[in-house]
C-alpha positions as CSV (number, residue, x, y, z in Angstrom):
1,M,104.7,135.0,31.6
2,R,105.6,137.8,34.0
3,N,102.9,140.3,34.8
4,R,100.7,139.5,31.8
5,F,97.2,139.2,33.0
6,S,93.7,140.5,32.6
7,I,91.7,141.9,35.6
8,S,87.9,141.7,36.3
9,L,85.8,143.0,39.1
10,I,84.4,140.1,40.9
11,W,82.3,141.8,43.6
12,V,81.7,145.2,45.1
13,A,80.9,146.2,48.7
14,I,79.6,149.7,49.4
15,L,80.2,149.4,53.0
16,A,74.7,149.5,57.6
17,L,73.2,146.4,56.1
18,T,71.5,144.0,58.5
19,A,74.2,141.6,59.8
20,N,74.7,138.3,57.9
21,T,73.2,139.7,54.7
22,F,75.4,139.7,51.6
23,A,73.4,141.1,48.7
24,Q,70.5,143.5,48.2
25,D,68.0,143.8,45.4
26,F,69.8,146.3,43.2
27,T,69.1,146.6,39.5
28,Q,71.9,145.8,37.1
29,S,72.4,149.5,36.4
30,D,73.3,150.0,40.1
31,L,76.4,147.9,39.8
32,P,79.7,148.6,38.0
33,E,80.5,146.3,35.2
34,G,81.7,142.9,36.5
35,A,80.3,143.4,40.0
36,K,78.4,140.6,41.6
37,A,77.0,142.3,44.7
38,R,77.2,145.5,46.7
39,L,77.0,146.2,50.4
40,D,76.6,149.4,52.5
41,K,78.9,149.6,55.5
42,G,79.8,153.3,55.9
43,T,83.4,154.7,56.0
44,I,86.1,152.1,55.6
45,S,89.6,152.5,57.0
46,E,91.4,149.3,56.2
47,L,91.3,145.9,54.6
48,A,93.2,142.7,55.5
49,Y,93.3,139.1,54.1
50,S,94.0,136.3,56.5
51,P,97.2,134.5,55.6
52,D,95.2,131.2,55.1
53,G,93.1,133.0,52.5
54,K,89.8,132.2,54.3
55,H,88.8,135.6,55.6
56,L,88.7,139.2,54.5
57,A,88.4,141.8,57.3
58,V,87.0,145.2,56.7
59,A,87.4,148.0,59.3
60,S,84.5,150.4,59.2
61,G,83.8,153.0,61.8
62,T,84.2,151.5,65.3
63,E,83.7,147.9,64.0
64,I,85.2,145.2,61.9
65,W,83.3,143.1,59.4
66,L,84.5,139.6,58.8
67,Y,83.8,138.0,55.4
68,D,84.3,134.6,53.8
69,A,87.0,135.6,51.3
70,Q,85.9,133.0,48.8
71,T,82.1,133.5,48.7
72,G,81.8,137.1,50.0
73,E,79.5,135.9,52.8
74,E,79.3,138.2,55.8
75,L,80.4,136.1,58.8
76,D,80.4,138.4,61.7
77,L,80.7,141.9,63.1
78,L,83.4,142.5,65.7
79,A,82.6,145.4,68.0
80,G,84.6,146.7,71.0
81,H,86.3,149.9,70.0
82,T,84.8,153.2,71.3
83,D,86.3,155.2,68.4
84,V,87.2,154.7,64.8
85,V,89.3,151.6,64.0
86,I,92.4,152.8,62.2
87,S,94.4,149.6,61.4
88,I,93.9,145.8,61.3
89,A,96.2,142.9,60.9
90,F,96.0,139.1,61.1
91,S,98.5,136.8,62.9
92,P,100.5,134.5,60.6
93,D,98.4,131.5,61.7
94,S,95.2,133.4,60.9
95,N,93.9,132.6,64.4
96,T,94.0,136.2,65.7
97,L,93.0,139.5,64.3
98,T,94.4,142.6,65.9
99,S,92.9,146.1,65.6
100,G,94.2,149.6,66.6
101,G,91.7,152.4,67.2
102,S,91.5,156.1,67.8
103,D,90.4,155.2,71.3
104,G,94.1,154.4,72.0
105,T,93.5,150.6,72.4
106,V,94.7,147.5,70.6
107,H,92.3,144.7,70.6
108,L,93.1,141.0,69.8
109,W,90.2,138.9,68.4
110,D,89.9,135.2,68.2
111,T,88.9,134.6,64.6
112,A,87.4,131.2,65.2
113,A,85.2,132.3,68.2
114,R,84.8,135.7,66.6
115,S,85.2,137.4,70.0
116,K,87.7,139.7,71.7
117,S,90.3,137.8,73.6
118,R,92.3,140.7,75.1
119,T,93.1,144.4,75.0
120,L,96.4,146.2,75.1
121,T,96.6,149.9,76.3
122,A,99.7,152.0,76.2
123,H,99.0,154.7,73.6
124,T,96.8,157.7,73.3
125,G,95.0,158.4,70.0
126,A,95.0,156.6,66.7
127,I,97.0,153.4,66.5
128,T,98.5,151.5,63.5
129,V,99.3,147.8,64.1
130,A,101.4,145.0,62.5
131,F,102.1,141.3,63.4
132,S,105.6,139.9,62.9
133,P,105.6,136.9,60.4
134,D,106.9,134.6,63.1
135,G,103.8,135.4,65.2
136,N,105.8,136.3,68.3
137,T,105.6,140.1,68.2
138,L,103.0,142.8,67.7
139,A,104.0,146.3,66.9
140,S,101.8,149.4,67.5
141,G,102.5,153.0,66.6
142,N,100.6,156.3,66.9
143,R,100.7,160.1,67.0
144,D,103.1,160.3,70.0
145,G,105.9,159.1,67.6
146,I,106.5,155.9,69.7
147,I,106.4,152.4,68.4
148,R,105.7,149.8,71.0
149,L,106.7,146.1,70.5
150,W,104.6,143.5,72.4
151,D,105.2,139.9,73.3
152,V,102.0,138.3,72.0
153,A,102.2,135.3,74.3
154,I,102.1,137.3,77.5
155,D,100.7,140.7,76.3
156,S,103.9,142.4,77.7
157,E,105.6,145.4,76.2
158,I,109.1,144.5,75.1
159,Q,110.5,147.7,73.5
160,A,109.5,151.3,73.0
161,L,111.1,152.6,69.7
162,K,111.7,156.3,69.8
163,G,113.0,158.4,66.9
164,H,110.2,159.8,64.8
165,V,109.2,163.4,65.4
166,G,105.5,163.5,65.0
167,W,103.0,160.6,64.4
168,V,103.9,157.2,63.1
169,S,101.5,156.5,60.2
170,S,102.6,153.1,59.0
171,I,104.6,150.1,60.2
172,A,105.7,146.8,58.6
173,F,107.8,143.8,59.6
174,S,110.4,142.2,57.3
175,P,109.6,138.6,56.3
176,D,112.2,137.2,58.7
177,S,110.7,139.3,61.6
178,K,114.1,140.7,62.4
179,T,113.5,144.3,61.1
180,L,110.6,146.7,61.5
181,A,110.0,149.6,59.1
182,S,108.1,152.7,60.1
183,G,106.9,155.7,58.2
184,G,106.0,159.0,59.8
185,S,104.9,162.6,59.5
186,D,108.5,163.7,59.8
187,H,109.0,162.7,56.1
188,T,111.2,159.7,57.1
189,V,111.2,155.9,56.8
190,R,113.1,154.2,59.6
191,L,114.4,150.7,60.0
192,W,114.6,149.1,63.5
193,D,116.3,146.1,64.9
194,V,113.5,144.2,66.5
195,A,115.7,142.3,68.9
196,T,117.6,145.3,70.3
197,G,115.2,148.2,69.6
198,S,118.0,150.2,68.0
199,E,117.5,152.2,64.8
200,I,119.4,150.7,61.8
201,R,118.8,153.2,59.1
202,T,116.8,156.3,58.1
203,F,115.5,157.0,54.5
204,A,114.9,160.7,54.1
205,R,114.1,161.4,50.4
206,H,110.3,162.0,50.9
207,T,109.2,165.7,51.0
208,D,106.1,165.1,53.0
209,A,104.6,162.6,55.5
210,V,105.2,158.9,54.7
211,I,101.8,157.2,55.1
212,S,102.3,153.8,53.6
213,I,105.1,151.3,53.6
214,A,105.5,147.6,52.7
215,F,108.3,145.0,52.5
216,S,108.7,142.8,49.4
217,P,108.1,139.1,50.1
218,D,111.8,138.4,49.8
219,G,112.6,141.2,52.3
220,N,115.1,142.8,49.9
221,T,113.0,145.8,48.9
222,L,111.0,148.3,50.9
223,A,108.3,150.5,49.3
224,S,107.2,153.8,50.8
225,G,104.4,156.1,49.7
226,G,104.4,159.9,50.2
227,A,101.5,162.1,51.3
228,W,99.7,165.0,49.9
229,Q,100.9,166.4,46.6
230,E,104.1,164.3,46.4
231,G,102.3,161.3,45.0
232,I,105.5,159.2,44.8
233,V,106.2,155.6,45.6
234,R,109.9,155.0,46.3
235,L,111.5,151.5,46.3
236,W,114.6,151.0,48.5
237,N,117.3,148.4,48.8
238,V,117.0,147.3,52.4
239,A,120.6,146.2,52.8
240,T,122.2,149.3,51.3
241,G,119.6,152.0,51.9
242,N,119.9,153.0,48.2
243,E,116.8,154.1,46.3
244,I,116.1,151.7,43.5
245,Q,113.1,153.1,41.7
246,T,110.8,156.1,41.9
247,L,107.3,155.5,40.7
248,T,105.7,158.9,39.8
249,T,102.4,158.6,37.9
250,H,100.1,159.3,40.9
251,T,99.0,162.9,41.1
252,D,98.2,163.0,44.8
253,A,99.2,161.2,48.1
254,V,99.9,157.5,48.0
255,V,97.8,156.2,50.9
256,S,98.3,152.5,50.6
257,I,100.8,150.1,49.0
258,A,101.1,146.3,48.8
259,F,103.3,143.7,47.2
260,S,101.7,140.6,45.7
261,P,102.8,137.5,47.5
262,D,104.3,136.1,44.3
263,S,106.7,139.1,44.3
264,N,105.8,140.2,40.7
265,T,103.5,143.2,41.3
266,L,103.3,146.2,43.5
267,A,99.9,147.9,43.9
268,S,99.4,151.5,45.1
269,G,96.3,153.4,46.1
270,S,96.1,157.1,46.1
271,R,94.1,160.2,46.9
272,D,93.9,160.7,43.1
273,N,91.1,158.0,43.2
274,T,93.2,155.5,41.3
275,L,94.7,152.1,42.0
276,R,97.9,151.4,40.0
277,L,99.8,148.2,39.4
278,W,103.5,148.2,38.8
279,D,106.1,145.6,37.5
280,I,108.5,145.3,40.4
281,A,111.4,144.2,38.2
282,T,111.2,147.2,35.8
283,G,109.3,149.8,37.7
284,N,106.9,150.2,34.8
285,E,103.2,150.8,35.4
286,I,101.2,147.8,34.2
287,R,97.6,149.1,34.7
288,T,95.6,151.9,36.2
289,L,92.2,150.9,37.8
290,T,89.8,153.8,38.0
291,A,86.5,152.4,39.4
292,H,86.7,154.3,42.7
293,T,85.2,157.8,42.8
294,A,87.1,159.0,45.9
295,P,90.6,158.4,47.3
296,V,91.7,154.8,47.5
297,I,92.8,154.3,51.2
298,S,93.5,150.6,51.6
299,I,94.6,147.7,49.4
300,A,95.4,144.1,50.1
301,F,96.4,141.0,48.0
302,S,94.9,137.6,48.7
303,P,97.6,135.1,49.7
304,D,97.5,133.3,46.4
305,S,98.0,136.7,44.5
306,N,94.9,136.1,42.4
307,T,92.7,138.7,44.1
308,L,93.3,142.4,45.0
309,A,90.9,144.1,47.4
310,S,90.7,147.9,47.4
311,S,88.6,150.4,49.4
312,G,88.1,154.1,49.1
313,L,86.5,157.1,50.8
314,D,83.6,156.4,48.4
315,S,82.7,153.6,51.0
316,V,83.3,151.0,48.3
317,V,85.2,147.7,48.6
318,L,86.2,146.3,45.2
319,L,87.6,142.8,44.6
320,W,89.7,142.5,41.5
321,E,90.5,139.0,40.1
322,F,93.8,138.5,38.2
323,H,93.6,136.2,35.2
324,P,97.2,135.1,34.2
325,A,97.7,134.9,30.5
326,A,98.5,131.5,29.0
327,P,102.2,130.7,29.1
328,A,104.2,131.3,26.0
329,Q,104.8,128.0,24.1
330,P,108.3,127.7,22.6
331,P,107.9,126.9,18.8
332,E,110.6,124.2,19.2
333,D,108.1,122.2,21.4
334,V,106.4,120.9,18.3
335,N,104.1,118.4,20.0
336,K,103.2,120.9,22.8
337,D,103.9,118.6,25.7
338,G,105.8,121.3,27.7
339,V,109.4,120.2,26.9
340,V,111.6,120.2,23.9
341,N,113.0,116.6,23.4
342,I,113.6,113.8,20.9
343,L,109.9,113.6,20.1
344,D,109.9,117.1,18.7
345,L,113.0,116.3,16.6
346,T,111.2,113.2,15.3
347,L,108.2,115.2,14.2
348,V,110.3,117.7,12.3
349,A,112.1,114.8,10.5
350,A,108.8,113.2,9.7
351,N,107.6,116.4,8.1
352,F,110.8,117.2,6.3
353,G,110.2,119.0,3.0
354,K,106.6,119.8,3.6
355,S,105.5,123.4,2.9
356,G,102.7,125.6,4.1
357,E,101.4,126.0,7.7
358,N,103.0,123.3,9.8
359,D,103.9,123.1,13.5
360,A,107.2,121.4,12.5
361,D,108.1,124.6,10.6
362,V,109.8,126.0,13.7
363,N,111.2,129.1,12.1
364,A,108.0,129.8,10.1
365,D,109.8,130.2,6.8
366,G,107.2,128.2,4.9
367,V,109.0,124.9,4.6
368,V,110.2,122.2,7.1
369,N,114.0,121.8,6.6
370,I,117.4,121.4,8.2
371,L,117.1,124.8,9.8
372,D,114.1,123.6,11.9
373,L,116.0,120.5,12.9
374,T,118.8,122.6,14.1
375,L,116.6,124.9,16.1
376,V,114.9,122.0,17.9
377,A,118.2,120.3,18.6
378,A,119.6,123.6,20.1
379,A,116.5,123.9,22.4
380,F,116.7,120.4,23.8
381,G,115.6,120.3,27.4
382,N,113.8,123.7,27.4
383,I,110.6,123.7,29.3
384,A,107.5,125.8,28.5
385,A,107.1,128.9,30.7
386,A,105.0,128.4,33.8
387,P,101.8,130.4,34.0
């Protein structure tokens, strides 16, 4: 049933442990309820899951820690930047991890060899990065207001997108790789044609810097988060440019947003120390998660939508596991085999006239009668809801 789930905390990382060590000897009182382990890694800037679900990358200081996403085992430490790593992103095939740093460089890392394969240099200052879903293009943007598009195969710059006044804080490709969205300190969200480099549309409803953006998995909706005291997440219709929903319960800047891959949920992390989950269809808030003690600055869903990772300025990484509720069983499915058919009708007929608690009493009026037969017949072919 849509967006009905419970959430548990499955492990915690308080990101300068010795490499290849996962857990330390903390007493139970040192861990939040539900946590399995904690690590100390320093200041964390961003998280990213690999599309194949095998790795979780954590950018911390000038380095990137690579974890086994299933076990939490620390696999390696990727070092090469000379200043803070601002942004990280995996290629669609999970074979490459890219990182943008305050040193003005973009590094590409081979995830199998766990080594740097090449470096791109064109910017000055902090860089945000994104891979196109088709794997052909890498985008990078920074404080000069320019977004650069790179041909990944030959490490060549294809386009320089100019339009923002001030720094570019966030970029995201549409699922079909044809459109790039960017958010900036000029309070705008801009859409760009990747093939031509031309600006398609500008969204200008935010009253402060736009520091987080994300496309929905179907590409129809774009979410943007506002900075500082605005605390608003706006949902936009990509085709028309119309604002669909305004999500307003955060009390400070929305620093990070992410859609779940199953398209049901939007997560937002804020300077108000909270992580909020939203029903995309209705715009209603589902849940507020409050384990962080400082601003939540990065969030990422696992590819199967079952896990949400969050990190904050409290130097904590939390992994939250989603437990879908059992699917609703239609009462007309008397034998509980997942479909309403002649077998259910036969069971109602066999129990005809019986009173008291009985699965064949479909309308729960206390007796199995013609009304129950009618309800089952009318529901013929219905299938129980998928989990």
